[in-house]
C-alpha positions as CSV (number, residue, x, y, z in Angstrom):
1,M,2.8,59.4,-110.1
2,T,1.3,58.1,-106.9
3,S,0.3,54.5,-106.3
4,N,-3.4,55.3,-106.6
5,E,-2.9,57.0,-109.9
6,A,-0.8,54.1,-111.2
7,R,-3.5,51.7,-110.1
8,G,-6.2,53.7,-111.7
9,L,-4.2,54.0,-115.0
10,S,-3.7,50.2,-115.0
11,Q,-7.4,49.6,-114.3
12,A,-8.3,52.0,-117.1
13,R,-6.0,50.2,-119.6
14,K,-7.5,46.8,-118.6
15,V,-11.1,48.1,-119.2
16,L,-10.1,49.7,-122.5
17,G,-8.4,46.5,-123.6
18,S,-11.3,44.3,-122.8
19,T,-13.7,46.8,-124.5
20,W,-11.8,46.8,-127.7
21,A,-11.4,43.0,-127.6
22,R,-15.2,42.5,-127.3
23,G,-15.7,45.1,-130.0
24,L,-13.3,43.2,-132.4
25,V,-15.1,39.9,-131.6
26,G,-18.4,41.6,-132.5
27,V,-17.0,42.9,-135.8
28,A,-15.6,39.5,-136.7
29,V,-19.0,37.8,-136.0
30,F,-20.8,40.4,-138.1
31,V,-18.4,40.0,-141.0
32,L,-18.7,36.2,-140.9
33,L,-22.5,36.4,-140.8
34,A,-22.5,38.9,-143.7
35,Q,-20.2,36.6,-145.7
36,A,-22.5,33.6,-145.0
37,L,-25.5,35.5,-146.1
38,S,-24.0,36.7,-149.3
39,S,-22.7,33.1,-150.0
40,S,-26.2,31.7,-149.6
41,A,-28.9,31.8,-152.2
42,V,-31.1,34.0,-150.0
43,V,-29.7,37.3,-151.2
44,S,-28.3,38.0,-154.7
45,R,-24.6,38.9,-155.0
46,S,-25.6,42.0,-156.9
47,V,-27.5,43.2,-153.9
48,L,-25.2,42.0,-151.1
49,P,-21.6,41.3,-152.4
50,S,-19.2,39.1,-150.5
51,A,-18.1,40.6,-147.2
52,F,-14.5,39.6,-148.0
53,A,-14.7,41.3,-151.4
54,V,-15.9,44.5,-149.7
55,L,-13.1,44.4,-147.2
56,A,-10.6,43.9,-150.0
57,Q,-12.1,46.8,-151.9
58,A,-11.9,49.0,-148.8
59,V,-8.2,48.2,-148.4
60,G,-7.7,49.1,-152.1
61,L,-9.3,52.5,-151.6
62,L,-6.4,53.5,-149.4
63,G,-4.4,53.7,-152.6
64,N,-7.0,55.9,-154.3
65,G,-5.8,59.5,-154.2
66,Q,-9.3,60.9,-155.0
67,F,-10.8,58.9,-152.1
68,L,-8.1,60.0,-149.6
69,G,-8.8,63.6,-150.7
70,D,-12.5,63.1,-150.1
71,I,-11.8,61.7,-146.6
72,G,-9.8,64.9,-145.9
73,A,-12.7,67.1,-147.2
74,T,-15.2,65.2,-145.0
75,I,-13.0,65.7,-141.9
76,E,-12.6,69.4,-142.7
77,A,-16.4,70.0,-143.0
78,W,-17.0,67.9,-139.9
79,A,-14.4,69.9,-137.8
80,V,-15.4,73.3,-139.0
81,G,-19.2,72.6,-138.7
82,L,-18.9,71.0,-135.3
83,A,-16.7,73.7,-133.9
84,I,-19.2,76.4,-135.0
85,A,-22.1,74.5,-133.6
86,V,-20.4,74.1,-130.2
87,A,-19.4,77.8,-130.2
88,V,-23.0,78.8,-130.8
89,A,-25.0,76.2,-128.9
90,V,-23.1,76.3,-125.6
91,P,-23.5,80.0,-124.9
92,I,-27.2,79.9,-126.0
93,G,-27.7,76.8,-123.8
94,L,-26.2,78.6,-120.9
95,A,-28.5,81.5,-121.4
96,L,-31.6,79.4,-121.8
97,G,-30.7,77.1,-118.9
98,S,-29.8,80.0,-116.5
99,V,-32.4,82.6,-117.2
100,P,-36.0,81.2,-116.9
101,F,-37.5,84.2,-118.7
102,V,-35.3,83.7,-121.8
103,R,-36.0,80.0,-121.8
104,S,-39.8,80.6,-121.7
105,A,-39.7,83.4,-124.3
106,T,-37.7,81.2,-126.8
107,R,-39.4,77.9,-126.2
108,A,-41.9,78.2,-129.1
109,V,-39.2,79.2,-131.6
110,V,-36.8,76.4,-130.5
111,E,-39.5,73.7,-130.6
112,F,-40.6,74.9,-134.1
113,L,-37.1,74.8,-135.6
114,R,-35.9,71.6,-133.9
115,P,-38.1,69.1,-135.8
116,I,-37.2,70.5,-139.2
117,P,-34.9,67.8,-140.8
118,S,-31.7,69.2,-142.2
119,V,-32.0,67.1,-145.3
120,A,-35.2,68.9,-146.2
121,L,-33.2,72.2,-146.2
122,I,-30.6,71.0,-148.7
123,P,-32.4,72.5,-151.8
124,L,-32.9,75.8,-150.0
125,V,-29.4,76.1,-148.7
126,A,-27.9,75.0,-152.1
127,L,-30.0,77.7,-153.8
128,V,-28.9,80.4,-151.4
129,L,-25.2,79.5,-150.8
130,G,-24.5,77.2,-153.8
131,P,-23.2,73.6,-153.4
132,G,-19.9,73.1,-151.8
133,L,-18.1,73.5,-148.5
134,R,-20.2,76.4,-147.3
135,M,-23.5,74.5,-147.9
136,N,-22.1,71.4,-146.1
137,I,-20.9,73.5,-143.1
138,T,-24.2,75.4,-142.8
139,L,-26.3,72.2,-142.8
140,I,-23.9,70.5,-140.3
141,V,-24.1,73.5,-138.0
142,Y,-27.9,73.6,-138.1
143,A,-28.2,69.8,-137.4
144,S,-25.4,69.7,-134.8
145,I,-26.6,72.6,-132.7
146,W,-29.6,70.8,-131.2
147,P,-27.9,67.9,-129.2
148,V,-25.3,70.3,-127.8
149,L,-27.9,72.9,-127.0
150,F,-30.3,70.6,-125.2
151,N,-27.6,68.7,-123.4
152,T,-26.3,72.0,-122.1
153,I,-29.7,72.9,-120.8
154,Y,-30.2,69.4,-119.3
155,G,-26.8,69.7,-117.6
156,L,-27.7,73.1,-116.0
157,D,-31.1,71.6,-114.8
158,D,-29.1,68.9,-113.1
159,V,-26.8,71.3,-111.1
160,D,-27.1,71.0,-107.3
161,P,-29.1,74.1,-106.3
162,V,-27.4,74.1,-102.9
163,A,-24.0,74.7,-104.5
164,K,-25.4,77.7,-106.4
165,E,-27.1,79.1,-103.4
166,T,-23.9,78.8,-101.4
167,L,-22.0,80.9,-103.9
168,R,-24.7,83.5,-104.0
169,A,-24.7,83.6,-100.2
170,F,-21.0,84.5,-100.4
171,G,-21.8,87.4,-102.7
172,F,-21.0,85.8,-106.1
173,G,-23.0,87.1,-109.0
174,R,-24.8,85.1,-111.7
175,L,-21.9,84.9,-114.1
176,D,-19.6,83.7,-111.3
177,V,-22.1,81.0,-110.4
178,I,-22.3,79.9,-114.0
179,R,-18.5,79.9,-114.4
180,R,-17.6,78.2,-111.0
181,V,-20.5,75.8,-110.6
182,S,-23.0,75.5,-113.4
183,L,-20.6,75.1,-116.3
184,P,-18.3,72.5,-114.7
185,A,-21.3,70.5,-113.5
186,A,-22.9,70.6,-117.0
187,S,-19.6,69.8,-118.8
188,P,-20.2,66.0,-118.9
189,F,-23.7,66.6,-120.5
190,I,-22.1,69.0,-123.0
191,A,-19.5,66.5,-123.9
192,T,-22.2,63.9,-124.6
193,G,-24.0,66.4,-126.7
194,I,-20.8,67.0,-128.7
195,R,-20.3,63.3,-129.4
196,L,-23.9,63.0,-130.5
197,A,-23.5,66.0,-132.8
198,S,-20.3,64.5,-134.2
199,S,-22.2,61.5,-135.5
200,I,-24.9,63.7,-136.9
201,A,-22.3,65.9,-138.6
202,I,-20.7,62.9,-140.4
203,I,-24.1,61.4,-141.5
204,L,-25.3,64.8,-142.8
205,N,-22.1,65.6,-144.6
206,I,-22.0,62.2,-146.4
207,G,-25.8,62.3,-147.1
208,T,-25.5,65.8,-148.6
209,G,-22.6,64.7,-150.8
210,V,-24.6,61.7,-152.1
211,L,-27.6,63.9,-153.0
212,T,-25.7,66.8,-154.5
213,G,-22.8,64.9,-156.1
214,R,-19.4,66.4,-156.9
215,V,-20.6,69.9,-157.7
216,D,-17.9,72.3,-156.4
217,G,-17.6,70.0,-153.4
218,N,-15.8,66.9,-152.2
219,G,-16.3,64.3,-149.5
220,I,-17.1,60.6,-149.1
221,G,-20.6,61.3,-150.1
222,A,-19.5,62.8,-153.4
223,F,-17.2,59.8,-154.0
224,I,-20.2,57.5,-153.5
225,S,-22.3,59.6,-155.8
226,D,-19.6,59.2,-158.5
227,L,-19.9,55.5,-158.1
228,N,-23.6,55.6,-158.8
229,V,-23.1,57.2,-162.2
230,G,-23.9,54.6,-164.9
231,S,-23.7,51.0,-163.6
232,I,-23.6,50.9,-159.9
233,N,-20.6,49.1,-158.4
234,T,-22.2,47.9,-155.1
235,T,-18.9,46.5,-153.8
236,Q,-17.2,49.9,-154.1
237,V,-20.2,51.7,-152.6
238,L,-20.2,49.4,-149.6
239,A,-16.4,49.8,-149.3
240,A,-16.7,53.6,-149.2
241,A,-19.6,53.3,-146.7
242,L,-17.4,51.1,-144.6
243,W,-14.7,53.8,-144.4
244,A,-17.4,56.3,-143.4
245,G,-18.2,54.1,-140.5
246,V,-14.6,53.7,-139.6
247,L,-14.2,57.5,-139.7
248,G,-17.1,58.0,-137.4
249,L,-15.7,55.5,-135.0
250,A,-12.3,57.1,-135.0
251,L,-13.7,60.6,-134.5
252,N,-15.9,59.4,-131.6
253,A,-12.9,57.7,-130.0
254,L,-11.0,61.0,-130.4
255,L,-13.7,62.9,-128.6
256,V,-13.9,60.3,-125.8
257,W,-10.2,60.7,-125.3
258,A,-10.4,64.4,-125.2
259,E,-13.3,64.2,-122.7
260,R,-11.2,62.0,-120.4
261,R,-8.3,64.4,-120.6
262,L,-10.5,67.5,-120.0
263,L,-12.9,66.0,-117.5
264,P,-10.8,63.4,-115.5
265,W,-12.8,64.1,-112.4
266,H,-16.0,63.0,-114.0
267,H,-14.6,59.5,-115.0
268,A,-12.8,59.2,-111.7
269,Y,-16.1,59.7,-109.9
270,F,-17.6,56.8,-111.7
271,G,-14.5,54.6,-111.3
272,E,-13.7,54.6,-115.0
273,A,-10.2,56.1,-114.8
């Protein structure tokens, strides 16, 4: 490792450490404010339980085998759905962003489908596929395609035209230009789209589980749905929701780490690592 690389690694660690420290301070302040609000007479304890009680309940869920299995099911649906969405959206985005005729011909269809909320499709998809993993993955794929697709297109629009024309001048074809210039230049945009799609996939998976319940399906949403049967235990519901947020944060951190490993030149360019 050269001295410059060592210096860059040390700087990256300092930045990461300060970022996590500020984040922990923000979390601590939020918890204290929530505790103060629940302890006051402004909000009933039945509506907003003690923040400390929610944290204690969240720790207790780590010993719940059913909940741990539901976390695994949520991660499985997230991973499969997101992988399919990326595998579909990136090639389509490359085609729409590289061929003006294809982009113009499909604009009306894309703009028609994009605003349709995935939640509105739950009854239809459940009727066609039945509740369960296939339904969850189908809805995740539909919702996650759009941020990856449009970020791919935006990334291609941002490619330096001089670089593309230079390769064409040397006799490279369209596919070579896409592989050597367009795709590498658009990669940071695609990575951002994937991280946005990741959050959407988690939200949709949990929301679907809450609406459909544990009908041939598992996940954090199904676990929350079970808690709403009979008398609602607000503390347990918030504890499960807390773990959903932690899961989303962990998966986003994983994607950021992968982005830094796969696109080191992008972060080095901006002086981040």
